[in-house]
C-alpha positions in Angstrom: 128.6 36.6 103.8 125.4 35.1 102.4 123.7 35.5 105.7 124.6 39.2 105.8 123.2 39.7 102.2 119.9 38.0 103.3 119.5 40.4 106.2 120.3 43.4 104.0 117.7 42.2 101.4 115.1 41.7 104.1 115.6 45.2 105.5 115.1 46.7 102.1 111.8 44.9 101.8 110.6 46.2 105.2 111.3 49.8 104.3 107.8 50.2 102.6 104.3 50.4 104.2 102.0 47.4 104.4 98.4 48.0 103.2 97.1 48.0 106.8 99.8 50.6 107.9 98.9 52.8 104.9 95.2 52.7 105.8 96.0 53.5 109.4 98.0 56.6 108.4 95.2 57.7 106.0 92.7 57.4 108.8 94.9 59.4 111.2 95.3 62.1 108.6 91.6 62.2 108.0 90.9 62.6 111.7 93.4 65.4 112.0 91.9 67.2 109.1 88.5 66.8 110.6 89.7 68.3 113.8 91.6 71.2 112.2 88.9 72.2 109.6 86.5 73.8 112.1 89.4 75.7 113.7 90.5 77.0 110.3 86.9 78.0 109.4 86.6 79.7 112.8 89.8 81.7 112.2 88.7 82.6 108.7 85.3 83.8 109.9 86.9 85.9 112.7 89.1 87.6 110.1 86.1 88.2 107.8 84.1 89.6 110.6 86.9 92.0 111.5 87.2 93.1 107.9 83.4 93.7 107.8 83.6 95.8 111.0 86.5 97.8 109.5 84.3 98.4 106.3 81.6 99.8 108.5 84.0 102.0 110.4 85.2 103.6 107.2 81.6 104.1 106.1 81.0 105.8 109.5 84.0 108.2 109.0 82.6 109.1 105.6 79.1 109.8 107.0 80.6 112.1 109.6 82.8 113.8 107.0 79.7 114.4 104.9 78.0 116.0 107.9 81.1 118.2 108.6 81.3 119.2 105.0 77.7 119.9 104.0 76.1 120.3 107.5 73.7 117.4 106.9 73.7 113.6 106.9 73.5 111.8 103.6 69.9 111.2 102.5 68.4 107.8 101.6 67.9 109.1 98.1 64.6 109.1 96.3 63.4 105.8 94.9 64.9 102.9 93.0 63.0 104.0 90.0 64.8 107.4 89.8 68.1 106.5 91.5 70.6 107.2 88.7 73.3 109.6 90.0 72.1 113.1 89.1 74.4 115.7 87.5 74.2 119.4 87.1 76.7 118.9 84.2 79.2 116.4 83.2 81.7 115.9 86.0 79.5 117.8 88.5 77.1 115.6 90.4 74.5 117.0 92.7 75.2 116.7 96.4 72.7 116.1 99.2 69.9 117.1 99.6 69.5 117.5 95.8 71.0 114.1 94.9 68.4 111.4 94.4 70.9 108.5 94.2 71.3 106.8 97.6 73.5 107.4 100.6 76.2 105.0 99.4 76.7 107.1 96.3 76.6 110.3 98.2 79.5 109.4 100.6 81.9 108.3 97.8 84.0 111.5 97.9 84.7 110.8 101.6 85.8 107.3 100.9 88.6 108.5 98.6 86.3 107.7 95.6 86.1 111.2 94.3 86.9 110.1 90.7 84.2 107.4 90.7 81.7 109.9 92.3 82.3 112.3 89.4 82.1 109.7 86.7 85.8 109.3 86.0 87.1 110.3 82.6 83.8 109.5 80.8 83.1 111.8 78.0 79.7 113.1 76.8 76.9 112.3 77.3 76.3 112.2 81.0 74.9 108.7 80.7 78.4 107.5 80.1 79.5 108.7 83.5 76.4 107.1 85.1 77.2 103.7 83.5 80.7 103.8 85.0 79.4 104.8 88.5 76.6 102.3 88.8 78.8 99.5 87.3 81.9 99.9 89.4 82.0 97.9 92.7 83.4 99.5 95.8 85.3 96.9 97.9 84.3 98.5 101.2 80.7 97.8 100.4 81.1 94.0 100.6 81.3 91.7 103.6 83.9 89.0 102.9 81.8 86.4 104.8 79.2 86.8 102.1 80.9 87.6 98.8 83.6 89.4 96.9 82.9 92.7 95.1 80.0 91.8 92.7 78.2 93.2 89.7 75.0 92.0 88.1 74.5 92.2 84.4 71.1 93.5 83.2 69.8 93.8 79.7 67.6 96.7 80.5 68.4 99.1 83.3 65.2 99.6 85.4 66.0 103.1 86.6 67.2 106.5 85.3 65.6 109.8 84.3 66.5 112.0 81.4 69.6 114.0 82.0 70.1 117.7 81.1 71.8 116.7 77.8 68.9 114.3 76.9 70.8 111.1 77.7 69.6 108.3 80.1 70.7 104.9 81.2 67.1 103.7 81.5 66.6 100.6 79.4 70.3 100.3 78.6 72.3 97.0 78.9 74.9 97.5 81.7 76.4 96.2 84.9 75.1 97.1 88.4 77.5 97.0 91.3 75.9 95.6 94.5 76.2 96.4 98.2 76.0 94.3 101.4 75.1 97.1 103.8 72.0 99.1 104.3 71.1 102.4 106.0 68.7 102.5 108.9 65.3 103.7 107.8 63.7 103.1 111.3 60.1 102.1 111.1 58.8 102.0 107.6 55.8 104.3 107.4 57.1 106.6 110.1 60.5 107.5 108.6 62.1 107.8 112.1 65.4 106.3 111.3 68.7 108.1 110.6 68.2 108.3 106.8 65.3 110.1 105.1 64.2 110.1 101.4 65.7 113.1 99.5 62.1 114.3 99.1 62.0 115.0 102.8 64.0 117.6 104.8 67.5 116.3 105.4 68.6 115.2 108.9 71.5 116.7 110.9 73.6 114.8 113.4 72.0 117.0 116.1 68.6 115.5 115.2 69.6 112.1 116.4 67.7 112.9 119.6 67.9 109.4 121.1 71.7 109.5 121.2 74.4 108.8 118.6 75.8 105.9 120.6 72.4 104.1 120.7 71.1 104.8 117.2 72.1 102.5 114.3 73.3 104.3 111.1 74.2 101.4 108.8 74.1 97.6 109.2 74.5 94.4 107.2 71.4 93.4 105.2 69.7 90.1 105.1 69.7 88.2 101.7 68.4 85.1 100.2 71.4 82.9 99.6 69.6 80.8 96.9 69.3 84.0 94.8 72.6 85.6 95.7 74.2 87.6 92.8 70.9 87.4 90.8 68.7 90.4 90.1 66.2 90.3 92.9 63.7 92.7 94.7 66.1 93.5 97.5 69.5 93.0 95.8 69.8 93.9 92.2 69.5 97.7 91.6 72.9 98.2 93.3 74.6 100.6 95.7 73.3 103.8 94.0 69.7 102.9 94.6 67.6 105.5 96.3 65.2 104.9 99.2 64.6 101.2 98.6 65.3 97.9 100.4 68.4 97.4 98.2 70.1 100.1 100.3 67.7 100.9 103.3 66.4 98.4 105.9 63.9 98.7 108.7 63.1 97.5 112.3 59.3 97.6 111.7 56.6 98.4 109.2 53.8 100.6 110.3 50.5 100.7 108.5 47.2 102.2 109.7 48.5 102.3 113.2 49.5 98.6 113.2 53.2 97.8 113.8 54.7 94.7 112.2 58.1 94.0 113.7 61.0 93.2 111.3 63.6 91.4 113.4 67.2 91.0 112.3 68.0 87.5 111.1 70.6 85.4 109.4 70.7 85.1 105.6 68.3 82.4 104.5 67.5 80.0 101.7 64.1 80.6 100.0 64.4 81.2 96.3 61.0 83.0 96.2 62.4 86.5 95.6 59.9 88.0 98.1 62.5 90.6 99.2 63.6 91.3 102.8 63.2 94.5 104.8 65.5 93.2 107.6 69.0 93.6 108.7 71.1 90.4 108.8 74.2 88.7 107.7 76.2 85.5 107.0 77.9 85.7 110.4 76.8 83.2 113.1 74.3 84.7 115.6 75.0 88.4 114.8 75.1 91.1 112.3 77.5 94.1 112.5 76.1 97.5 112.9 77.6 101.0 112.6 76.2 103.6 115.1 76.1 107.3 114.6 78.9 107.9 117.1 81.2 105.9 114.8 81.4 102.7 116.8 80.7 99.3 115.2 79.1 96.6 117.4 77.7 93.2 116.8 73.9 92.8 117.4 72.4 89.5 118.3 69.6 88.2 116.1 68.0 87.2 119.4 67.8 90.9 120.6 64.5 91.7 122.2 62.0 93.6 120.1 61.7 96.9 122.1 65.5 97.2 122.2 65.9 96.7 118.5 63.2 99.2 117.6 64.8 101.7 120.0 68.2 101.2 118.4 66.7 101.9 115.0 64.7 105.1 115.9 66.5 108.4 116.2 63.7 110.3 118.0 61.4 107.7 119.7 62.5 108.7 123.3 62.8 105.0 123.8 65.7 103.5 125.8 66.9 100.0 124.7 66.8 97.4 127.4 69.7 95.6 125.7 72.6 97.8 124.4 75.3 95.9 122.4 
């Protein structure tokens, strides 16, 4: 009987882990986590990339519906300095080509954002409606690999002209909703992309002479990650901005006959607020691009220069050597 009790007591003692066994278990768990983490991150990035592509597809549908409804493509707007959404009267915004706010504002009615486009239930003056519009983020305008829908608070709005009722948002303290996508302006200085300033004659889909399947409409924009969600040269004015690097990007800059190539590139870490003219993203190796035929395709950062310039020009009679 005593012998049996001893064995029972010994078995109870052996039910726990020794320190060495515990350390071994912890080490095994750590190794497994280390092996699984990259796989989890890869799956998450794949899902984010798919969502980003879907965002661009919806934007593509809206651009085509704008063309079908008004007979022209959205314009790039005027300039960041005069980019507040323009109204004929409260609740009645101007449409392209008379709207100086950018393309991302102009397509809102075709993204089931008619209420936001018209300023919602804001009462007089018109500046109240403008405050709502520029400060309301649109989920489709954000790539989940980069950030969630974001606004930036400013103590003095840097844009806006006097409305017909005498009101203005210029100098007001308000929120500015951002955007992670930019329209294709082609080669800066030649204005041969798919989006023109509202001060120029509007473009029709039939004027994409190089082919809608080989001309970029909208793509992800390159940003400085050290200044993300701060008011910067290329990411601060918001999605309503007119013809400006907040909402329009380029494949090259042309000045006095000299061409300076602007290659697509990944988001970077600088902190200098120099502003980027380039397309890019937080995705490894590629950025997503919407073409005028409605397709969305990844474009490698390593794409050759002639091909990328060809993909960004609507009328260059240039054939890309590399087609995504």
